[in-house]
C-alpha positions as CSV (number, residue, x, y, z in Angstrom):
1,M,-129.0,-23.5,110.8
2,K,-129.8,-20.6,113.1
3,K,-127.1,-18.4,114.7
4,S,-128.3,-19.7,118.1
5,E,-127.5,-23.3,117.1
6,L,-124.5,-25.6,116.5
7,Q,-123.9,-28.2,113.9
8,L,-123.2,-31.4,115.7
9,N,-121.7,-34.4,113.9
10,I,-121.1,-37.6,115.9
11,I,-119.2,-40.3,114.0
12,S,-117.6,-43.7,114.7
13,A,-115.3,-45.7,112.5
14,E,-118.3,-47.7,111.2
15,K,-121.0,-45.0,110.6
16,K,-122.5,-41.6,111.2
17,L,-124.3,-41.7,114.6
18,F,-125.9,-38.2,114.5
19,S,-125.8,-35.1,112.3
20,G,-128.0,-32.1,112.9
21,A,-128.5,-28.7,114.5
22,V,-128.5,-28.5,118.3
23,A,-128.8,-25.7,120.9
24,S,-126.0,-27.1,123.1
25,V,-123.9,-30.2,123.7
26,V,-122.2,-31.5,126.9
27,I,-119.1,-33.7,126.3
28,P,-117.2,-36.0,128.6
29,G,-113.7,-34.6,128.3
30,I,-110.7,-36.2,130.1
31,S,-110.5,-33.2,132.4
32,G,-114.3,-33.3,133.1
33,R,-117.5,-32.7,131.4
34,F,-117.8,-29.5,129.4
35,G,-120.6,-27.7,127.6
36,V,-120.4,-26.2,124.1
37,Y,-122.8,-23.5,123.1
38,P,-123.1,-21.2,120.0
39,D,-120.0,-18.9,119.6
40,H,-117.8,-21.3,121.6
41,A,-114.1,-20.8,121.2
42,P,-112.3,-23.4,119.0
43,L,-110.9,-26.4,120.8
44,I,-109.8,-30.0,120.5
45,S,-110.3,-32.4,123.4
46,P,-109.8,-36.1,124.0
47,L,-112.9,-37.8,125.5
48,T,-113.3,-40.3,128.3
49,E,-116.1,-42.8,128.9
50,G,-119.4,-41.1,129.6
51,D,-122.5,-39.6,127.9
52,I,-122.6,-37.0,125.2
53,T,-125.8,-35.0,125.9
54,Y,-127.3,-32.6,123.4
55,L,-130.4,-30.5,123.1
56,E,-132.2,-31.0,119.8
57,N,-135.5,-29.2,119.1
58,G,-136.0,-28.7,122.8
59,T,-135.5,-32.4,123.6
60,E,-132.5,-33.7,125.5
61,K,-130.9,-36.7,124.0
62,S,-127.8,-38.6,125.0
63,L,-125.3,-41.1,123.6
64,E,-123.0,-43.3,125.7
65,V,-119.4,-43.3,124.5
66,H,-116.2,-45.1,125.6
67,G,-113.7,-42.4,124.4
68,G,-112.8,-40.5,121.3
69,I,-112.0,-36.9,120.4
70,A,-114.0,-33.7,119.9
71,E,-113.3,-30.7,117.8
72,V,-115.2,-27.4,118.0
73,N,-114.6,-24.9,115.2
74,N,-116.8,-22.1,113.8
75,G,-120.1,-23.4,115.2
76,V,-119.4,-27.0,114.1
77,V,-118.8,-29.7,116.7
78,T,-117.4,-32.9,115.3
79,I,-117.0,-35.9,117.7
80,C,-115.3,-39.1,116.6
81,V,-116.2,-41.8,119.2
82,I,-115.1,-45.3,120.1
């Protein structure tokens, strides 16, 4: 993984939905959508219904979620969704 990338892991109770290196991710937090980029400060945020959008190899991809929780720490974004 390059310094200009994040490790994104999206999981549900049933399975791993995505795991890979991304340039950025936009997350539907309960206080509004927020972007996460390399060198982002650590945080934990509950999620609301919406789309997680991420940039993988120059291609924007998205995943609809109905809630969950996100953690950002040391270049790793882990999102547990429902």
